[in-house]
N, CA, C and O atoms as a CHARMM CRD file, in Angstrom:
* protein
*
  360
    1    1 MET  N     73.32300  38.95500   4.50600 PROA 1      0.00000
    2    1 MET  CA    74.24700  37.90400   3.47600 PROA 1      0.00000
    3    1 MET  C     75.09400  36.99300   4.45900 PROA 1      0.00000
    4    1 MET  O     75.32600  37.58900   5.51100 PROA 1      0.00000
    5    2 THR  N     75.67700  35.57400   4.40200 PROA 2      0.00000
    6    2 THR  CA    76.11000  34.54500   5.31200 PROA 2      0.00000
    7    2 THR  C     77.39600  34.62100   4.99400 PROA 2      0.00000
    8    2 THR  O     77.50100  35.35500   4.01200 PROA 2      0.00000
    9    3 ALA  N     78.22300  34.30000   5.27700 PROA 3      0.00000
   10    3 ALA  CA    79.92500  34.12100   5.41900 PROA 3      0.00000
   11    3 ALA  C     79.92300  33.14500   4.01100 PROA 3      0.00000
   12    3 ALA  O     80.50400  33.39900   2.95600 PROA 3      0.00000
   13    4 ALA  N     79.10700  31.97900   4.32200 PROA 4      0.00000
   14    4 ALA  CA    79.43100  31.01900   2.76600 PROA 4      0.00000
   15    4 ALA  C     78.50300  31.67400   1.50500 PROA 4      0.00000
   16    4 ALA  O     79.00200  31.57700   0.38400 PROA 4      0.00000
   17    5 SER  N     77.35000  32.25200   1.60900 PROA 5      0.00000
   18    5 SER  CA    77.09800  33.33600   0.59600 PROA 5      0.00000
   19    5 SER  C     78.20700  34.32400  -0.11700 PROA 5      0.00000
   20    5 SER  O     78.49500  34.32300  -1.31400 PROA 5      0.00000
   21    6 THR  N     78.67400  35.03800   0.75600 PROA 6      0.00000
   22    6 THR  CA    79.84700  35.84700   0.89500 PROA 6      0.00000
   23    6 THR  C     81.21800  35.59900   0.02400 PROA 6      0.00000
   24    6 THR  O     81.95500  36.27800  -0.69100 PROA 6      0.00000
   25    7 GLN  N     81.14500  34.29100   0.47100 PROA 7      0.00000
   26    7 GLN  CA    82.37600  33.66100  -0.05800 PROA 7      0.00000
   27    7 GLN  C     82.15300  32.98300  -1.79400 PROA 7      0.00000
   28    7 GLN  O     82.92500  32.86300  -2.74500 PROA 7      0.00000
   29    8 GLN  N     80.80100  32.67600  -1.59000 PROA 8      0.00000
   30    8 GLN  CA    80.21200  32.12400  -3.02700 PROA 8      0.00000
   31    8 GLN  C     80.28300  33.03700  -3.73700 PROA 8      0.00000
   32    8 GLN  O     80.91100  32.74200  -4.75400 PROA 8      0.00000
   33    9 VAL  N     79.81200  34.42800  -3.70800 PROA 9      0.00000
   34    9 VAL  CA    79.79000  35.51200  -4.43500 PROA 9      0.00000
   35    9 VAL  C     81.45200  35.88100  -4.92200 PROA 9      0.00000
   36    9 VAL  O     81.86700  36.06000  -6.06700 PROA 9      0.00000
   37   10 ILE  N     81.92800  35.90600  -4.10900 PROA 10     0.00000
   38   10 ILE  CA    83.63900  36.12400  -4.44300 PROA 10     0.00000
   39   10 ILE  C     84.21800  34.76500  -5.00900 PROA 10     0.00000
   40   10 ILE  O     85.42500  34.87600  -5.22700 PROA 10     0.00000
   41   11 SER  N     83.87900  33.92900  -5.21000 PROA 11     0.00000
   42   11 SER  CA    84.27400  32.84700  -6.07100 PROA 11     0.00000
   43   11 SER  C     83.63200  32.76300  -7.61900 PROA 11     0.00000
   44   11 SER  O     84.26000  32.45000  -8.63100 PROA 11     0.00000
   45   12 ASP  N     82.33700  33.09300  -7.54000 PROA 12     0.00000
   46   12 ASP  CA    81.96900  32.88500  -9.13600 PROA 12     0.00000
   47   12 ASP  C     82.42100  34.52400  -9.66100 PROA 12     0.00000
   48   12 ASP  O     82.68800  34.69600 -10.85000 PROA 12     0.00000
   49   13 SER  N     82.46900  35.50700  -8.82800 PROA 13     0.00000
   50   13 SER  CA    83.47800  36.89000  -9.63300 PROA 13     0.00000
   51   13 SER  C     84.59100  36.55900 -10.28000 PROA 13     0.00000
   52   13 SER  O     84.94500  37.02900 -11.36100 PROA 13     0.00000
   53   14 SER  N     85.20800  35.68000  -9.58300 PROA 14     0.00000
   54   14 SER  CA    86.58400  35.57500 -10.13600 PROA 14     0.00000
   55   14 SER  C     86.66000  34.48600 -10.99200 PROA 14     0.00000
   56   14 SER  O     87.78300  34.26400 -11.44700 PROA 14     0.00000
   57   15 VAL  N     85.76900  33.75600 -11.32500 PROA 15     0.00000
   58   15 VAL  CA    85.41700  32.92700 -12.77900 PROA 15     0.00000
   59   15 VAL  C     85.73600  33.42900 -13.97400 PROA 15     0.00000
   60   15 VAL  O     84.92200  34.22100 -14.44900 PROA 15     0.00000
   61   16 GLU  N     86.80900  33.15700 -14.66300 PROA 16     0.00000
   62   16 GLU  CA    87.05200  33.54200 -15.94000 PROA 16     0.00000
   63   16 GLU  C     86.49100  32.62100 -17.06300 PROA 16     0.00000
   64   16 GLU  O     86.35600  31.42400 -16.80900 PROA 16     0.00000
   65   17 PRO  N     86.10000  33.18600 -18.49900 PROA 17     0.00000
   66   17 PRO  CA    86.02400  32.25100 -19.52400 PROA 17     0.00000
   67   17 PRO  C     86.91100  31.03600 -19.75000 PROA 17     0.00000
   68   17 PRO  O     88.12500  31.12000 -19.56500 PROA 17     0.00000
   69   18 ALA  N     86.49100  30.22000 -20.03600 PROA 18     0.00000
   70   18 ALA  CA    87.46300  29.07200 -19.97200 PROA 18     0.00000
   71   18 ALA  C     88.73500  29.22500 -21.50900 PROA 18     0.00000
   72   18 ALA  O     89.62300  28.40500 -21.73800 PROA 18     0.00000
   73   19 SER  N     88.52100  30.16300 -22.12900 PROA 19     0.00000
   74   19 SER  CA    89.35500  30.63900 -22.76900 PROA 19     0.00000
   75   19 SER  C     88.80300  32.04700 -23.35500 PROA 19     0.00000
   76   19 SER  O     87.61500  32.28500 -23.57600 PROA 19     0.00000
   77   20 ARG  N     90.06800  33.08600 -23.59900 PROA 20     0.00000
   78   20 ARG  CA    89.52700  34.47900 -24.39900 PROA 20     0.00000
   79   20 ARG  C     89.40700  34.43800 -25.42600 PROA 20     0.00000
   80   20 ARG  O     88.50400  35.17700 -25.81800 PROA 20     0.00000
   81   21 TYR  N     90.09000  33.68700 -26.46000 PROA 21     0.00000
   82   21 TYR  CA    89.69500  33.34100 -27.86000 PROA 21     0.00000
   83   21 TYR  C     89.23000  31.96500 -28.06300 PROA 21     0.00000
   84   21 TYR  O     89.41000  30.91800 -27.44100 PROA 21     0.00000
   85   22 SER  N     88.49400  32.31900 -29.25700 PROA 22     0.00000
   86   22 SER  CA    87.80100  31.29400 -29.95500 PROA 22     0.00000
   87   22 SER  C     88.17200  31.20700 -31.68200 PROA 22     0.00000
   88   22 SER  O     88.41300  32.19900 -32.36800 PROA 22     0.00000
   89   23 VAL  N     88.15700  30.15100 -32.05500 PROA 23     0.00000
   90   23 VAL  CA    88.06300  29.93000 -33.25900 PROA 23     0.00000
   91   23 VAL  C     87.25100  29.69400 -34.04800 PROA 23     0.00000
   92   23 VAL  O     86.63500  28.73800 -33.57600 PROA 23     0.00000
   93   24 ALA  N     86.56700  30.11200 -35.56000 PROA 24     0.00000
   94   24 ALA  CA    85.69600  29.58700 -36.15200 PROA 24     0.00000
   95   24 ALA  C     86.34200  28.88000 -37.68100 PROA 24     0.00000
   96   24 ALA  O     87.05300  29.53400 -38.44400 PROA 24     0.00000
   97   25 LEU  N     85.87300  27.22200 -37.96900 PROA 25     0.00000
   98   25 LEU  CA    86.42700  26.58200 -38.61600 PROA 25     0.00000
   99   25 LEU  C     85.61400  26.81000 -39.99200 PROA 25     0.00000
  100   25 LEU  O     84.45400  27.20400 -39.86900 PROA 25     0.00000
  101   26 PHE  N     86.06100  26.62100 -41.14100 PROA 26     0.00000
  102   26 PHE  CA    85.02700  27.07200 -42.09700 PROA 26     0.00000
  103   26 PHE  C     85.46700  25.90400 -43.07200 PROA 26     0.00000
  104   26 PHE  O     86.58800  25.41900 -42.91900 PROA 26     0.00000
  105   27 PHE  N     84.46700  25.34100 -44.26100 PROA 27     0.00000
  106   27 PHE  CA    84.82400  24.33500 -44.97300 PROA 27     0.00000
  107   27 PHE  C     85.88700  24.49900 -46.46800 PROA 27     0.00000
  108   27 PHE  O     86.39800  23.72700 -47.27900 PROA 27     0.00000
  109   28 SER  N     85.83500  25.99100 -46.23200 PROA 28     0.00000
  110   28 SER  CA    86.80300  26.62000 -47.24100 PROA 28     0.00000
  111   28 SER  C     87.24400  28.16400 -46.83900 PROA 28     0.00000
  112   28 SER  O     86.64700  28.95800 -46.11100 PROA 28     0.00000
  113   29 ASN  N     88.62200  28.33800 -47.63200 PROA 29     0.00000
  114   29 ASN  CA    88.92300  29.33500 -47.54300 PROA 29     0.00000
  115   29 ASN  C     88.44400  31.14700 -47.70100 PROA 29     0.00000
  116   29 ASN  O     88.94900  32.16300 -47.22500 PROA 29     0.00000
  117   30 ASN  N     87.39400  30.94500 -48.48800 PROA 30     0.00000
  118   30 ASN  CA    86.74000  32.07900 -48.83500 PROA 30     0.00000
  119   30 ASN  C     85.63900  32.17500 -47.99900 PROA 30     0.00000
  120   30 ASN  O     85.15500  33.29800 -48.13800 PROA 30     0.00000
  121   31 TYR  N     84.88500  31.36700 -47.01800 PROA 31     0.00000
  122   31 TYR  CA    84.14400  31.55900 -46.09200 PROA 31     0.00000
  123   31 TYR  C     84.99700  32.40600 -45.06000 PROA 31     0.00000
  124   31 TYR  O     84.66800  33.53000 -44.67900 PROA 31     0.00000
  125   32 ALA  N     86.31500  31.62000 -44.59100 PROA 32     0.00000
  126   32 ALA  CA    87.21900  32.56100 -43.53200 PROA 32     0.00000
  127   32 ALA  C     87.31800  33.98900 -43.91300 PROA 32     0.00000
  128   32 ALA  O     87.36000  34.95300 -43.14900 PROA 32     0.00000
  129   33 ILE  N     87.34000  33.98400 -44.85100 PROA 33     0.00000
  130   33 ILE  CA    87.73500  35.59700 -45.73800 PROA 33     0.00000
  131   33 ILE  C     86.58700  36.35400 -45.70700 PROA 33     0.00000
  132   33 ILE  O     86.60600  37.53600 -45.36400 PROA 33     0.00000
  133   34 TRP  N     85.58600  35.77000 -46.03800 PROA 34     0.00000
  134   34 TRP  CA    84.11800  36.63000 -46.10200 PROA 34     0.00000
  135   34 TRP  C     83.96800  36.97700 -44.45500 PROA 34     0.00000
  136   34 TRP  O     83.61600  38.08200 -44.04200 PROA 34     0.00000
  137   35 THR  N     84.24500  36.02100 -43.73900 PROA 35     0.00000
  138   35 THR  CA    83.58900  36.15500 -42.21000 PROA 35     0.00000
  139   35 THR  C     84.67600  37.00600 -41.91600 PROA 35     0.00000
  140   35 THR  O     84.14300  38.01700 -41.45900 PROA 35     0.00000
  141   36 SER  N     85.86000  37.16300 -41.91800 PROA 36     0.00000
  142   36 SER  CA    86.56600  37.92100 -41.39200 PROA 36     0.00000
  143   36 SER  C     86.25900  39.77400 -41.83200 PROA 36     0.00000
  144   36 SER  O     86.50700  40.76100 -41.14000 PROA 36     0.00000
  145   37 LYS  N     85.79300  39.71700 -42.89100 PROA 37     0.00000
  146   37 LYS  CA    85.13200  40.95000 -43.34700 PROA 37     0.00000
  147   37 LYS  C     83.71600  41.39500 -42.99400 PROA 37     0.00000
  148   37 LYS  O     83.36700  42.57300 -43.06900 PROA 37     0.00000
  149   38 LEU  N     83.06300  40.58300 -42.67600 PROA 38     0.00000
  150   38 LEU  CA    81.74000  40.66900 -42.03400 PROA 38     0.00000
  151   38 LEU  C     82.26000  41.28400 -40.58300 PROA 38     0.00000
  152   38 LEU  O     81.89800  42.41700 -40.26900 PROA 38     0.00000
  153   39 LEU  N     82.96700  40.64600 -39.86000 PROA 39     0.00000
  154   39 LEU  CA    83.11100  40.52200 -38.60100 PROA 39     0.00000
  155   39 LEU  C     83.98000  42.10300 -38.55300 PROA 39     0.00000
  156   39 LEU  O     83.62900  42.98500 -37.77000 PROA 39     0.00000
  157   40 ALA  N     84.64400  42.19800 -39.10400 PROA 40     0.00000
  158   40 ALA  CA    85.36400  43.64000 -38.99200 PROA 40     0.00000
  159   40 ALA  C     84.32200  44.88000 -39.28800 PROA 40     0.00000
  160   40 ALA  O     84.24700  45.86600 -38.55500 PROA 40     0.00000
  161   41 ARG  N     83.48300  44.67000 -40.54400 PROA 41     0.00000
  162   41 ARG  CA    82.36600  45.52200 -40.59200 PROA 41     0.00000
  163   41 ARG  C     81.52100  45.61600 -39.62800 PROA 41     0.00000
  164   41 ARG  O     80.47900  46.20600 -39.91400 PROA 41     0.00000
  165   42 ASN  N     81.62100  45.25800 -38.66100 PROA 42     0.00000
  166   42 ASN  CA    80.26800  44.82200 -37.44500 PROA 42     0.00000
  167   42 ASN  C     81.23000  45.17600 -36.42900 PROA 42     0.00000
  168   42 ASN  O     80.70000  44.81200 -35.38000 PROA 42     0.00000
  169   43 GLN  N     82.37800  45.69700 -36.15800 PROA 43     0.00000
  170   43 GLN  CA    83.16100  46.26700 -35.09000 PROA 43     0.00000
  171   43 GLN  C     83.64200  44.69400 -34.22600 PROA 43     0.00000
  172   43 GLN  O     84.18300  44.83200 -33.12900 PROA 43     0.00000
  173   44 ILE  N     83.50500  43.80200 -34.56200 PROA 44     0.00000
  174   44 ILE  CA    84.45800  42.49700 -34.16500 PROA 44     0.00000
  175   44 ILE  C     85.63000  42.33900 -34.26100 PROA 44     0.00000
  176   44 ILE  O     85.99500  41.75400 -35.28100 PROA 44     0.00000
  177   45 GLU  N     86.30200  42.61400 -33.63800 PROA 45     0.00000
  178   45 GLU  CA    87.87900  42.04800 -33.51900 PROA 45     0.00000
  179   45 GLU  C     87.98600  40.64000 -33.93800 PROA 45     0.00000
  180   45 GLU  O     87.47800  39.69100 -33.34000 PROA 45     0.00000
  181   46 CYS  N     88.65400  40.58800 -34.96300 PROA 46     0.00000
  182   46 CYS  CA    89.25000  39.27800 -35.25700 PROA 46     0.00000
  183   46 CYS  C     90.38600  39.12100 -36.21400 PROA 46     0.00000
  184   46 CYS  O     90.96700  40.08800 -36.70500 PROA 46     0.00000
  185   47 LYS  N     90.63400  38.08900 -36.42300 PROA 47     0.00000
  186   47 LYS  CA    91.92500  37.89900 -37.48600 PROA 47     0.00000
  187   47 LYS  C     92.11600  36.75200 -37.99600 PROA 47     0.00000
  188   47 LYS  O     91.96100  35.84000 -37.18300 PROA 47     0.00000
  189   48 VAL  N     92.39800  36.43600 -39.04300 PROA 48     0.00000
  190   48 VAL  CA    92.64700  34.96800 -40.21100 PROA 48     0.00000
  191   48 VAL  C     93.85000  34.59100 -39.91600 PROA 48     0.00000
  192   48 VAL  O     94.87500  35.22900 -40.15600 PROA 48     0.00000
  193   49 ILE  N     93.74500  33.23500 -39.23100 PROA 49     0.00000
  194   49 ILE  CA    95.33700  32.52500 -38.63300 PROA 49     0.00000
  195   49 ILE  C     95.09300  31.03300 -38.99600 PROA 49     0.00000
  196   49 ILE  O     94.00900  30.49200 -38.77700 PROA 49     0.00000
  197   50 PRO  N     96.33800  30.27900 -39.66300 PROA 50     0.00000
  198   50 PRO  CA    96.24500  29.17700 -39.89600 PROA 50     0.00000
  199   50 PRO  C     95.68100  28.22700 -38.77300 PROA 50     0.00000
  200   50 PRO  O     96.14100  28.21800 -37.63100 PROA 50     0.00000
  201   51 VAL  N     94.47900  27.30000 -39.26600 PROA 51     0.00000
  202   51 VAL  CA    94.15600  26.00400 -38.39600 PROA 51     0.00000
  203   51 VAL  C     95.19600  26.11700 -37.03200 PROA 51     0.00000
  204   51 VAL  O     96.34900  26.53900 -37.11300 PROA 51     0.00000
  205   52 PRO  N     94.80500  25.83800 -36.27100 PROA 52     0.00000
  206   52 PRO  CA    95.66700  25.38500 -35.17900 PROA 52     0.00000
  207   52 PRO  C     96.08200  23.80400 -35.81300 PROA 52     0.00000
  208   52 PRO  O     95.51600  23.21400 -36.73300 PROA 52     0.00000
  209   53 ARG  N     97.19600  23.37300 -35.04000 PROA 53     0.00000
  210   53 ARG  CA    97.30200  21.73600 -35.80200 PROA 53     0.00000
  211   53 ARG  C     96.40000  20.62500 -34.83300 PROA 53     0.00000
  212   53 ARG  O     96.13800  19.46400 -35.14700 PROA 53     0.00000
  213   54 HSD  N     95.96300  21.40700 -33.42600 PROA 54     0.00000
  214   54 HSD  CA    95.05300  20.20400 -32.64500 PROA 54     0.00000
  215   54 HSD  C     93.82200  20.03500 -32.99500 PROA 54     0.00000
  216   54 HSD  O     93.03500  19.21300 -32.52400 PROA 54     0.00000
  217   55 LEU  N     93.55700  21.11100 -34.15200 PROA 55     0.00000
  218   55 LEU  CA    92.24600  20.87200 -34.60100 PROA 55     0.00000
  219   55 LEU  C     92.04400  20.37700 -35.98100 PROA 55     0.00000
  220   55 LEU  O     93.06100  20.37500 -36.67400 PROA 55     0.00000
  221   56 SER  N     90.81400  19.90200 -36.59700 PROA 56     0.00000
  222   56 SER  CA    91.08300  19.35400 -37.89600 PROA 56     0.00000
  223   56 SER  C     90.13100  20.17100 -38.40400 PROA 56     0.00000
  224   56 SER  O     89.13200  20.62300 -37.84300 PROA 56     0.00000
  225   57 SER  N     90.60900  20.35900 -39.76600 PROA 57     0.00000
  226   57 SER  CA    89.26100  21.04700 -40.67000 PROA 57     0.00000
  227   57 SER  C     89.44600  20.73100 -42.35200 PROA 57     0.00000
  228   57 SER  O     90.28800  19.86500 -42.59000 PROA 57     0.00000
  229   58 ASP  N     88.94800  21.16600 -43.21500 PROA 58     0.00000
  230   58 ASP  CA    89.07100  21.03100 -44.32700 PROA 58     0.00000
  231   58 ASP  C     89.88500  22.11500 -44.80200 PROA 58     0.00000
  232   58 ASP  O     90.64900  21.91700 -45.74700 PROA 58     0.00000
  233   59 CYS  N     89.80200  23.28200 -44.22800 PROA 59     0.00000
  234   59 CYS  CA    90.17900  24.66500 -44.48100 PROA 59     0.00000
  235   59 CYS  C     91.55500  25.00300 -43.80900 PROA 59     0.00000
  236   59 CYS  O     91.76900  24.45200 -42.72900 PROA 59     0.00000
  237   60 GLY  N     92.55100  25.87600 -44.33500 PROA 60     0.00000
  238   60 GLY  CA    93.79200  25.74500 -43.96500 PROA 60     0.00000
  239   60 GLY  C     93.54600  27.31100 -43.47800 PROA 60     0.00000
  240   60 GLY  O     94.69200  27.76000 -43.48200 PROA 60     0.00000
  241   61 TYR  N     93.01500  27.95400 -43.22700 PROA 61     0.00000
  242   61 TYR  CA    92.61300  29.17300 -42.11400 PROA 61     0.00000
  243   61 TYR  C     91.16400  28.97200 -41.77900 PROA 61     0.00000
  244   61 TYR  O     90.26700  28.34300 -42.33900 PROA 61     0.00000
  245   62 CYS  N     91.23300  29.95800 -40.31300 PROA 62     0.00000
  246   62 CYS  CA    90.34800  29.91100 -39.31600 PROA 62     0.00000
  247   62 CYS  C     90.15200  31.65500 -39.29100 PROA 62     0.00000
  248   62 CYS  O     90.62000  32.46100 -40.09500 PROA 62     0.00000
  249   63 VAL  N     89.40900  31.88600 -38.23900 PROA 63     0.00000
  250   63 VAL  CA    89.16500  32.74000 -37.85300 PROA 63     0.00000
  251   63 VAL  C     89.47300  33.02200 -36.55300 PROA 63     0.00000
  252   63 VAL  O     88.68200  32.26100 -35.99700 PROA 63     0.00000
  253   64 ARG  N     90.10800  33.62000 -35.60300 PROA 64     0.00000
  254   64 ARG  CA    90.27000  33.88200 -34.44600 PROA 64     0.00000
  255   64 ARG  C     89.86900  35.03800 -34.01000 PROA 64     0.00000
  256   64 ARG  O     90.21200  36.14000 -34.43800 PROA 64     0.00000
  257   65 LEU  N     88.74200  34.67300 -32.69200 PROA 65     0.00000
  258   65 LEU  CA    87.87900  36.25400 -32.08100 PROA 65     0.00000
  259   65 LEU  C     87.67900  36.14100 -30.88400 PROA 65     0.00000
  260   65 LEU  O     87.82500  34.99700 -30.45400 PROA 65     0.00000
  261   66 ALA  N     87.38800  36.92600 -30.15100 PROA 66     0.00000
  262   66 ALA  CA    87.45600  37.14700 -28.83700 PROA 66     0.00000
  263   66 ALA  C     86.38400  36.05100 -28.16300 PROA 66     0.00000
  264   66 ALA  O     85.28100  36.33000 -28.63400 PROA 66     0.00000
  265   67 THR  N     86.29200  35.14900 -27.43700 PROA 67     0.00000
  266   67 THR  CA    85.06200  34.18000 -27.06800 PROA 67     0.00000
  267   67 THR  C     84.15100  35.06100 -26.63000 PROA 67     0.00000
  268   67 THR  O     83.02700  34.66300 -26.93400 PROA 67     0.00000
  269   68 ASP  N     84.13100  36.16500 -26.00600 PROA 68     0.00000
  270   68 ASP  CA    82.99800  36.99000 -25.52300 PROA 68     0.00000
  271   68 ASP  C     82.06800  37.53700 -26.76300 PROA 68     0.00000
  272   68 ASP  O     80.95000  37.99400 -26.52400 PROA 68     0.00000
  273   69 GLN  N     82.49000  37.48000 -27.85000 PROA 69     0.00000
  274   69 GLN  CA    81.79800  38.23700 -29.19100 PROA 69     0.00000
  275   69 GLN  C     81.13300  36.79500 -29.98200 PROA 69     0.00000
  276   69 GLN  O     80.58000  36.88400 -31.07800 PROA 69     0.00000
  277   70 LEU  N     81.26200  35.67900 -29.35500 PROA 70     0.00000
  278   70 LEU  CA    80.64300  34.55900 -30.05800 PROA 70     0.00000
  279   70 LEU  C     79.19000  34.62200 -30.66400 PROA 70     0.00000
  280   70 LEU  O     78.84400  34.51900 -31.84100 PROA 70     0.00000
  281   71 LYS  N     78.36800  34.84000 -29.42500 PROA 71     0.00000
  282   71 LYS  CA    77.10300  34.87000 -29.95700 PROA 71     0.00000
  283   71 LYS  C     76.52500  35.82600 -31.22100 PROA 71     0.00000
  284   71 LYS  O     75.72400  35.63500 -32.13600 PROA 71     0.00000
  285   72 LEU  N     77.20700  36.75000 -30.86200 PROA 72     0.00000
  286   72 LEU  CA    77.22500  37.98000 -32.04800 PROA 72     0.00000
  287   72 LEU  C     77.86400  37.58700 -33.05000 PROA 72     0.00000
  288   72 LEU  O     77.19400  37.65700 -34.08100 PROA 72     0.00000
  289   73 ALA  N     78.90800  37.19200 -33.18100 PROA 73     0.00000
  290   73 ALA  CA    79.17700  36.56200 -34.45300 PROA 73     0.00000
  291   73 ALA  C     78.73400  35.14600 -35.25900 PROA 73     0.00000
  292   73 ALA  O     78.78200  35.09300 -36.48800 PROA 73     0.00000
  293   74 ILE  N     78.44800  34.39800 -34.71500 PROA 74     0.00000
  294   74 ILE  CA    77.46900  33.08400 -35.24900 PROA 74     0.00000
  295   74 ILE  C     75.88400  34.17100 -35.62400 PROA 74     0.00000
  296   74 ILE  O     75.26200  34.01900 -36.67500 PROA 74     0.00000
  297   75 LYS  N     75.56100  34.97500 -34.79000 PROA 75     0.00000
  298   75 LYS  CA    73.99500  35.47500 -35.25200 PROA 75     0.00000
  299   75 LYS  C     74.33600  36.03500 -36.83200 PROA 75     0.00000
  300   75 LYS  O     73.62100  35.76400 -37.79600 PROA 75     0.00000
  301   76 LEU  N     75.72000  36.97200 -36.90900 PROA 76     0.00000
  302   76 LEU  CA    75.88600  37.48700 -38.31900 PROA 76     0.00000
  303   76 LEU  C     76.33000  36.35800 -39.12400 PROA 76     0.00000
  304   76 LEU  O     76.20600  36.53800 -40.33500 PROA 76     0.00000
  305   77 LEU  N     76.76700  35.34800 -38.79500 PROA 77     0.00000
  306   77 LEU  CA    77.34600  34.39800 -40.10100 PROA 77     0.00000
  307   77 LEU  C     75.71300  33.56500 -40.38700 PROA 77     0.00000
  308   77 LEU  O     75.31800  32.92100 -41.35900 PROA 77     0.00000
  309   78 ASP  N     75.05000  33.91100 -39.10600 PROA 78     0.00000
  310   78 ASP  CA    73.58600  32.72600 -39.75900 PROA 78     0.00000
  311   78 ASP  C     72.43000  33.86000 -40.99900 PROA 78     0.00000
  312   78 ASP  O     71.78900  33.52700 -41.99500 PROA 78     0.00000
  313   79 LYS  N     72.59400  35.14100 -40.36000 PROA 79     0.00000
  314   79 LYS  CA    71.91800  36.01300 -41.19300 PROA 79     0.00000
  315   79 LYS  C     72.37500  36.15000 -42.53600 PROA 79     0.00000
  316   79 LYS  O     71.59000  36.41600 -43.44700 PROA 79     0.00000
  317   80 GLN  N     73.87800  35.94600 -42.75700 PROA 80     0.00000
  318   80 GLN  CA    74.52100  36.34200 -44.12500 PROA 80     0.00000
  319   80 GLN  C     74.53900  34.39300 -45.03300 PROA 80     0.00000
  320   80 GLN  O     74.90500  33.91600 -46.10700 PROA 80     0.00000
  321   81 GLN  N     74.09300  34.04700 -44.13100 PROA 81     0.00000
  322   81 GLN  CA    73.95400  32.64400 -44.75200 PROA 81     0.00000
  323   81 GLN  C     75.45700  32.16600 -45.16600 PROA 81     0.00000
  324   81 GLN  O     75.80200  31.58400 -46.19400 PROA 81     0.00000
  325   82 ILE  N     76.16500  32.54300 -44.17200 PROA 82     0.00000
  326   82 ILE  CA    77.97600  31.70500 -43.94700 PROA 82     0.00000
  327   82 ILE  C     78.09800  30.54600 -43.89800 PROA 82     0.00000
  328   82 ILE  O     77.71600  30.20100 -42.78000 PROA 82     0.00000
  329   83 GLU  N     78.43000  29.66700 -44.49100 PROA 83     0.00000
  330   83 GLU  CA    78.42300  28.16700 -43.65400 PROA 83     0.00000
  331   83 GLU  C     79.85500  28.21000 -43.07700 PROA 83     0.00000
  332   83 GLU  O     80.79500  28.87900 -43.50800 PROA 83     0.00000
  333   84 TYR  N     79.84400  27.38600 -42.04300 PROA 84     0.00000
  334   84 TYR  CA    80.83600  27.14700 -40.96400 PROA 84     0.00000
  335   84 TYR  C     81.04700  25.79100 -40.31600 PROA 84     0.00000
  336   84 TYR  O     80.03100  25.21600 -39.92700 PROA 84     0.00000
  337   85 ASP  N     82.21100  25.20300 -40.14400 PROA 85     0.00000
  338   85 ASP  CA    82.05200  23.93100 -39.48200 PROA 85     0.00000
  339   85 ASP  C     82.00900  23.95900 -38.10900 PROA 85     0.00000
  340   85 ASP  O     81.78400  22.87900 -37.56300 PROA 85     0.00000
  341   86 ARG  N     82.16700  24.90500 -37.43200 PROA 86     0.00000
  342   86 ARG  CA    82.27300  24.87100 -36.04700 PROA 86     0.00000
  343   86 ARG  C     83.27700  25.80000 -35.42800 PROA 86     0.00000
  344   86 ARG  O     84.32000  26.03100 -36.04000 PROA 86     0.00000
  345   87 PHE  N     83.01200  26.41300 -34.12400 PROA 87     0.00000
  346   87 PHE  CA    83.65700  27.14600 -32.97300 PROA 87     0.00000
  347   87 PHE  C     84.19500  26.30400 -32.19900 PROA 87     0.00000
  348   87 PHE  O     83.44600  25.48500 -31.66700 PROA 87     0.00000
  349   88 GLU  N     85.64500  26.25500 -31.90900 PROA 88     0.00000
  350   88 GLU  CA    86.54300  25.57300 -31.00600 PROA 88     0.00000
  351   88 GLU  C     87.04500  27.02600 -30.15700 PROA 88     0.00000
  352   88 GLU  O     87.17400  28.14700 -30.64800 PROA 88     0.00000
  353   89 ALA  N     87.29900  26.56100 -28.58100 PROA 89     0.00000
  354   89 ALA  CA    87.92200  27.45200 -27.89200 PROA 89     0.00000
  355   89 ALA  C     89.45500  27.07100 -28.11500 PROA 89     0.00000
  356   89 ALA  O     89.76300  25.95100 -28.52300 PROA 89     0.00000
  357   90 LEU  N     90.56800  28.22600 -27.77800 PROA 90     0.00000
  358   90 LEU  CA    92.02600  28.30700 -28.08000 PROA 90     0.00000
  359   90 LEU  C     92.34000  27.72200 -26.48200 PROA 90     0.00000
  360   90 LEU  O     93.49900  27.56000 -26.10000 PROA 90     0.00000
C-alpha cells in the first residue's frame, strides 16, 4: 500500500454521514403516528417531533430517526403503503 493510498483509506474512514438524524414528513398527523408505531414494532428507534421550521409540510408532526435506518424505514413504509411526503436530513 502506498502512502497516498494509506492516506486515502484514513480519510475515507473518517467520513461521517452528513447528519446523524433524518425526519420523515407526512401529509397528515395520522401518518406520522402510524409510522412511529410501525418503526417501533420493528425495533427502529424513532420519535414524533414537531416539523422543524426550516422544513415545509402540511403536517405539524414528523418522525425523527437515525439516518442509518432510512433504507429500512422506507422499505417498511412502502410495504405497509403508508404515504409520506419526503425524508430530510437534520
